Phi, psi and omega in degrees: 000132181293151177293142177292143176284142178292336177234155179300142180232137178272129175248135187238129176231120179259119180255126180274166184302329181276003178093349175287159183210160171229135181216196186299321181294313179294321178295318179296324177295315177302315180298319179296321178296316179299322184278327185258339184074020184208133175292316181297316180294321178297318177297316179300319178302329181266006183059043183245144178293158177303314181297318180295316180298314179293323177298316178294323177298319178295319177299312180301320181293337180265355186279334187241176183295340177216161182299149177264337185232134172246138181226157176227142179280162174141008177075191186299325185282325188236344183278178176158179181211153176208165176277142171284174175302319179296319179298316178296322180290319177300314179298315180300315181294319178298313180296322178294319179298317178298314180298319178297318179295319179297317178296315183295328184258006186305315182295317180292321178297315179297319179295317178296320179296320177296318179297322177295318181297322178298320178295322178296320182289333181271007180082017182288350179236000000 
């Protein structure tokens, strides 16, 4: 179970007409690949199995008009993975969309958090 955030956090999942979607997990995997140069290492950082990380990478590569991730075989010395230009743009757009939503909803999120705090003080939890 994930640790609770000290402040409310907005999670965004965009579902396309064909039922495919991108959300925080897929975006974090893309970011991890960009930072580590490895699908397996990005998955490990997320406490995800090797099989799950590669499965999500395959899903991501099939979601858009071109692959988001390019990989090469060869083990630790020669293998690796990186984002394609399209992959970097998808990640950038997702993160920008999330930031825009967080800014747009900041007042409502704060109001909801205050209402929750009032319930905690009244013994509601």
